[in-house]
C-alpha positions as CSV (number, residue, x, y, z in Angstrom):
1,X,-38.8,-17.3,-26.6
2,X,-39.5,-20.8,-27.8
3,X,-43.3,-21.0,-27.8
4,X,-43.4,-24.7,-28.7
5,X,-41.3,-25.4,-25.6
6,X,-43.8,-23.4,-23.5
7,X,-46.7,-25.3,-25.0
8,X,-44.9,-28.7,-24.3
9,X,-44.2,-27.7,-20.7
10,X,-47.9,-26.8,-20.0
11,X,-49.1,-29.9,-21.9
12,X,-46.9,-32.2,-19.9
13,X,-48.2,-30.6,-16.7
14,X,-51.8,-31.0,-17.8
15,X,-51.2,-34.7,-18.7
16,X,-49.7,-35.4,-15.3
17,X,-52.5,-33.7,-13.4
18,X,-55.2,-35.5,-15.5
19,X,-53.5,-38.8,-14.5
20,X,-53.5,-37.6,-10.9
21,X,-57.3,-36.9,-11.1
22,X,-57.9,-40.3,-12.7
23,X,-56.0,-42.1,-10.0
24,X,-57.8,-40.2,-7.2
25,X,-61.1,-41.3,-8.8
26,X,-59.9,-44.9,-8.7
27,X,-59.0,-44.6,-5.0
28,X,-62.4,-43.0,-4.2
29,X,-64.2,-45.6,-6.2
30,X,-62.5,-48.4,-4.3
31,X,-63.0,-46.9,-0.8
32,X,-65.9,-49.2,0.0
33,X,-64.6,-52.3,-1.8
34,X,-63.6,-55.3,0.3
35,X,-61.4,-57.0,-2.3
36,X,-60.0,-56.4,-5.7
37,X,-60.0,-58.6,-8.8
38,X,-57.0,-60.5,-7.4
39,X,-58.9,-61.2,-4.1
40,X,-56.7,-58.9,-2.1
41,X,-57.7,-55.7,-0.3
42,X,-57.3,-52.6,-2.5
43,X,-54.3,-50.5,-1.6
44,X,-54.5,-46.7,-2.3
45,X,-52.2,-45.5,-5.0
46,X,-50.3,-42.3,-5.5
47,X,-48.8,-40.9,-8.7
48,X,-45.1,-40.1,-8.7
49,X,-44.0,-37.4,-11.0
50,X,-40.7,-35.6,-11.6
51,X,-39.2,-32.9,-13.8
52,X,-38.0,-34.1,-17.1
53,X,-34.2,-34.2,-17.3
54,X,-31.8,-34.5,-14.3
55,X,-29.8,-31.3,-14.8
56,X,-30.6,-27.6,-14.7
57,X,-30.0,-27.2,-18.4
58,X,-33.1,-29.3,-19.0
59,X,-35.1,-27.8,-16.2
60,X,-37.6,-26.3,-18.7
61,X,-38.5,-29.6,-20.2
62,X,-41.7,-30.2,-18.4
63,X,-42.8,-33.0,-16.1
64,X,-43.3,-36.7,-16.5
65,X,-44.9,-39.6,-14.7
66,X,-42.3,-41.7,-13.0
67,X,-44.6,-44.4,-11.7
68,X,-47.3,-45.4,-9.3
69,X,-46.7,-45.9,-5.6
70,X,-48.9,-48.3,-3.6
71,X,-49.5,-46.9,-0.1
72,X,-49.1,-49.1,3.0
73,X,-52.2,-47.6,4.7
74,X,-53.6,-49.9,7.4
75,X,-57.1,-51.2,6.5
76,X,-60.1,-49.5,8.0
77,X,-62.1,-52.0,10.2
78,X,-65.8,-51.5,10.4
79,X,-68.1,-53.5,12.7
80,X,-70.6,-55.1,10.3
81,X,-71.4,-58.6,11.6
82,X,-73.9,-59.4,8.9
83,X,-71.6,-58.6,6.0
84,X,-70.4,-61.6,3.9
85,X,-66.8,-60.4,4.2
86,X,-66.9,-60.0,8.0
87,X,-64.2,-61.9,10.1
88,X,-65.0,-64.0,13.1
89,X,-65.3,-60.9,15.3
90,X,-67.7,-59.2,12.9
91,X,-65.3,-56.7,11.4
92,X,-65.0,-56.0,7.7
93,X,-61.7,-54.7,6.4
94,X,-62.0,-51.8,3.9
95,X,-59.1,-50.1,2.2
96,X,-57.3,-47.4,4.2
97,X,-58.4,-44.6,2.0
98,X,-59.0,-41.2,3.6
99,X,-61.7,-39.5,1.5
100,X,-60.8,-36.1,2.8
101,X,-57.2,-36.5,1.7
102,X,-58.3,-37.8,-1.6
103,X,-60.6,-34.8,-2.1
104,X,-57.6,-32.5,-1.3
105,X,-55.5,-34.3,-3.9
106,X,-58.3,-33.9,-6.4
107,X,-58.7,-30.2,-5.7
108,X,-55.0,-29.6,-5.9
109,X,-54.7,-31.5,-9.2
110,X,-57.6,-29.5,-10.7
111,X,-56.0,-26.2,-9.6
112,X,-52.6,-27.1,-11.0
113,X,-54.3,-28.2,-14.2
114,X,-56.0,-24.9,-14.4
115,X,-52.7,-23.1,-13.8
116,X,-51.2,-25.0,-16.7
117,X,-54.1,-24.0,-18.9
118,X,-53.6,-20.4,-18.0
119,X,-49.9,-20.6,-18.8
120,X,-50.6,-22.3,-22.1
121,X,-53.2,-19.6,-23.0
122,X,-50.7,-16.8,-22.0
123,X,-48.0,-18.3,-24.2
124,X,-50.5,-18.7,-27.0
125,X,-51.5,-15.0,-26.7
126,X,-47.9,-13.9,-26.7
127,X,-47.2,-16.0,-29.8
128,X,-50.2,-14.5,-31.6
129,X,-49.2,-11.0,-30.6
130,X,-45.7,-11.6,-31.9
131,X,-47.1,-12.8,-35.2
132,X,-49.3,-9.7,-35.5
133,X,-46.4,-7.4,-34.7
134,X,-44.2,-9.2,-37.2
135,X,-46.8,-9.2,-40.0
136,X,-47.2,-5.4,-39.9
């Protein structure tokens, strides 16, 4: 068994899930914003990941971030006539971010990260046991 490959697979999984947690935090932080630095309404983002390599021979190569996807979620309109960003009808447009879905993404990412840590620790324990057996 190639332990370095096992470490690399778990490490790539942990890196992707950390990025997913960070992106979920960005979405949640912008849930109550009315416009971004560019003056436009913030659009929720999703991380797109895929296995490294396109064939089955490279299936055990880990995972990588392919890119970010901007979701076309309709804005959430809230009636706040006194708000400086309110339209002529008194509605303020907030990003179409579903906090419940974001928290589910966060929990899933944390659990997958933990599973990768467990796999890394198991591979490390096997490597150490192999060294102990080989060393006599």
